[in-house]
N, C-alpha and C positions, 0 to 999 in steps of 0.2 A: 504739428503733434496728429495721430492715425487714434481716429476713433477706436475701438473694439467692436468686436461682434456684439449682437444683440444674439445675445441667450434662445437658445432654444427649449421647447416645455420637451426636451427631452434631457437635456442639462439640469436645466431645474428639477423636474422630477427625481434627476437620480440622485443631486444635490441633497435635498430635502431628505432619499432617504441614508443618506449616512447619518444623519442625528441620530443616538440612541434613545430607544423609547424613553428610557426614563433622565433622559438631560434634561433641564430647568427652560418651564414654559415663561414667558415676563408676565408683565402687567399688559399686555398688548393683548392676554388671551391667545397667543397664537406658540403654538410649537413648532419646532422650525419644518418636523416633517408634516403639519397640515397640510403643505402645500404638494406635497407627493400627491395628496388625494384629489386636485384640481385636474379638470378634466384637459385636451392643450389650449380652448378656446382661455380659461382666463390666466393658464404657463402664460401662454404669450402678450395678455397685458401686464402679466409681473415682470415679464419680460424688458417692455415695454419702458415701466415707469423704474429698472436699473436704471437701463440705458438712459433714459433722460437724470436721474439721480448724476451717471457717470460722464455725460455733456455740460451739467450746466454745475454741478460739486457742489449740489446745495441735495441735503435730504431732508422730508418733507417734517414740518415740524412735531405731528405725532411722532414719528419714532423717532426722534431723538435724543429722548432721553436715557439715560440709563440706569436701572435702578437699584440700590446696593443693598447689599444681604448679608450677615455677618453673620458667617458663622463659627462656633465653636469647636476650637481644637482638643485631640486628646489631652495635651499640655493644660488644659485649662485660658489657654490663649483663645483668642480672636483674631480672625481673620476675614475683611471685607471681601462681594467680590461681586463684580459689575454684570450684569445682566441686562442685555442688548434687545431689543426688539428681533422679534424671529423675521423681521422681516432683512432685518439690518444682518443678522445671522449669516439666513442662506446666501443670500449677496456677497459675503466675504468666505464664504462656500463656494460659492459657486464660481469667483472669482481668481481664489487660490492657485491653480495651474499660471494662470497671468503673471499677478504675481513674483512666485519660484523662478519661473522662465525672466521674469523684467530681472530681480537679485540677481539670478544666476548669469546674464546681459552683462550687467553692469556692477561685478565682483572690486571690490575695493578691499585695500588689506588693511585696514582700519574699522 
């Protein structure tokens, strides 16, 4: 199995800017858009961390938790929303094109 290419700082910053400003920030204090404020050197470090997560299949324990928020619905009911940490959300957005391509190449009728 071939490793995915390490994300470039421009790719990470572009994915970061794709998040609306009103999207939630979580317990880690990072809104996914905050990463677009970093210069190339720290973004390369973020890309290296993401590459390590992909290569090992492990996410650092500090960003494994999901915060569950209960939102009220107009009907009077409630719905739970899972808030992932900013880095995990950013990683998912960065790798969405790869996942979409893989899904298209491995389509199944079920």
